[in-house]
N, C-alpha and C positions, 0 to 999 in steps of 0.2 A: 556297563550301566549307561543307559541313554540320558539325554539331557533332562527330560521329565522326571526320570527315576532319581537323578541326582539332585534336583531341586527338591524332590519329596523327601528324600533322606536328610538333607539339610534341615528342612522344616521340622522334620520329627525329632532330630538331635539338637535343635535350637541353635545351629550354628550357620545360620544363613549369611551372616556378615564375617563372623570369624571362622574362616574355612582352614585354618592352620592347625586345628586340634588333631592331635596324633590319631585318635580313633575315630575321626569324623570321615565322610564320604570323600573329602578332598585327599586324605593321606592314602585312602584306598585307590583312588583314581590315579594318583601319582605312582603308586606301587605298581598298579597294572600297566601304566604308560611305560614305565621303566623296562618292564618285561617285553613289552610289544617293541620298543625301539631297539633292544638288544637283538631281537630276532628279525628286525627289518633287513632286507637284502638289497635295498636300493634307495637313493635319495628321494625318489618319487614316493616310494612307501613310507619313509619317515615323514615327509611333509603332509601326506595324506592323513597319517595317524595324529600328528601334532595338531593340524587343522581341526580335526574331528574333536580332539580333546579340549581345544580351546572353546569350541562352540558349547561344549557341555559344562566346562568348568567356570568360564567367565560368563555369569548369569545374564549380564546385560547385552552380550554380543548378538547382533542381528547379522553381521556380515563379517567373514574372516578371509585374509588372503595373505599371501607370502610374497615378498619382494626379494629377488636374487640380483645382484650386481655382477655383470659379466667381465671377463678379464679385460675387455675394451673400455670398461667404465659404463657402459650402457645398463639399463635396468629392464627386467621383465618380470611379469606374474605368472609363475608356473602353476599355481593352484589357487582356487578361490571357492567359496560356497555358494556364489551367486555371480552372475554376469555383469552386474554393476560394478564389482570391485576391479575388474580389469579396465574399465572406463575410467573410474576414479583415479586408479593409480596411475594409469597413463597420463593423466593431466599433470601429475607432478614429475613423471619421467620427462615430459616435454619441456617443462619449465625450469626442472632442476631444483625445485623447492617443494618441500612438504615433509610430514613426519616419518613417512616410510623411507624416502630417499636420504634424510638426514641420519636416521637410525642405522641405514645400511653402509654409510660410510665409516671409514676406520676412524676418524676423527669425530664422530657424530655422537649423540647422547645415547646412554643405555636405553632411556625411554623418553619418548616424545609423545605429547598428548594435547589435546584440545577439548574443553568442556562444551564449548559452543562455536561451531564452525561459521555460524552466520555473522559473528562479529570478530572472527579470527582475521588478524591482519598480517601474520607472518608468511602465510602461503596463500595468496589470493586466487591463483588458478586451481589449485588443488581444493580449496574450500568451495569455490563456486561449483566445481564438479560434484563434490560430495553431497552439498546442500540440494544441488539440482537433482540428485537421485534419491533425496529425502533422508540424508544422513547428516546427523549434527555433532555427534561425539566420535572422537578417534583416539586410539591407543596404538603405539608402535614400539616394539622393542627390537634390539639388535640381535642378530644370529650370526655366529661365526665371526665375531670382530677380529680385525688385524689379520684376515685371511690372506694367504698367499696361494697362488695356482699349485694344485688343481682345485683347491677349496674355493668355494664361492661365498662371499659375505652376503648378508641380506637382513630382512627385517620380518618380523611376525606383526600382522596388522589386523586390528579389530575396530569395526564401526558399530555405532548404535544410532538409532532413529531419533531418540529423544536428547535434549541438551542435559548435561550434567549426569550422564547415564552411568559413568563408571566410578565407583567408590574406590577408596584406598586399597581394599582387599582385593579388588579386581586387577589392580596395578601389580600387587604382590603375586597374585596367581599367574599374571602373564609373564612376569619376569622369571618365575620358577619354570614355566613351560618353555620359555625361550632358552633357559640354561640347559634343561633336558635335551632340547632339539639341538642345540649348539654342540653338545658333547657327542650326540649320535651322528650328526652330520659330519663332525670333523673326523671322526673315525671311518665312516662309511665312505666319504668322497676320497680319502687317502687310499682306502683298500680298493675302491672302485677304479681309480686312476691307475694303480698297479695292475689290477686285473684288465682294464681296457687295454693297456700297453702290451700285456702278454697276448690278449686276444688278437690285436691288431698284427702282432708279430706272426702269430700262428696263421691268421688268415693271409698274410703277405706271402708266407712260405707255401702255403696251399695253393694260392693263385699262381705262383710261379711254376709249381710243380704240374698243375693242370695245363698250363700254357705250354709247358716243355712237352708234355704227353701230345698235346694237339700238333704241335710242330713236327714231332717225330713221326706222327701219323701221316701228315701231308708230305714230309720228305720221302717217306717210304712209298706211299701211293702214287706220288706225282714225279719222284726224282728231283724235288727241289732242293736248294741250299737252305740252310737255317734261316737265313735273312729274307729269302724269297718265301718261305713258308710263313714266317711272321707277317710279311706284308699281306699275304692272302688273309690271314686271320684279322688283320687290322681293317683292310678294306671291306672284307665281308661284314665285319662288326659295324662299320659305319653305314654300309648299305641296308643292313637289316634293322638298324637302330637298337642293337642289343649290346650289352657290356662285353667286352673282349673276354673276360674270365668265364662268363656264362656261355658264350660261344664255344670257347675251348672245352669247357665242361661237356656239352652236347657232342661235341666231335670225339672226345675220349670215350664217351659212352656208346657213341654210333659212328664208328670211323668211316662209314660211307656218306655220312650226312652232307658233305661238300662235294661229292663226286659231280654234281651237276654244276657247280659253281664255275 
């Protein structure tokens, strides 16, 4: 169901403000989202689906983004529905003050918001950037709070152009969406980290094997020692500006490739 369809369904059922009726479009949206998140194969896929759902379900949302806090404490915006979000978010990343930054911290609030950023005094740098881009209301909820590596904590951020745009039902909806996203991200990042470690191990073993093959070819064709063969590979890699493992792969596939070297 797209955003317009969702709004139309709410108008027909009379639940435009009370979106928590079990038989309404919101319940169907969350049911569908649950299935989508369970089938998501990556963090990027999860974030894209959640951001799209926010834009449909939070009716006042004009702009949506996600903040993630890296292991070194810095923040970045991996996904947004419009380029202005990255600029607005960056203002609070630089200052360390803003609803998204606060929500992404382990000791931050579950929900941070402002009904009118033109008069907001808590986050002056962020507010100036948001108003400068034409946005006056903001909602931010935490994602994966108290996360430890390899999981990344963050926040789900929603902006509206008008003041007082978000009603209490919008806050409830965003909290529900962030809960869904948190559960999916917590599972996916843990699985992804294990898979990444396994993939990196396989890659390291494969790289070692192909370099060994290339060294063997040079030793046989040139009568070199193992150390001398590796030195030829290293030097040629630097001269040609290609990765050592890529050069070794070429030589393993074409043993005569370095005969003129």
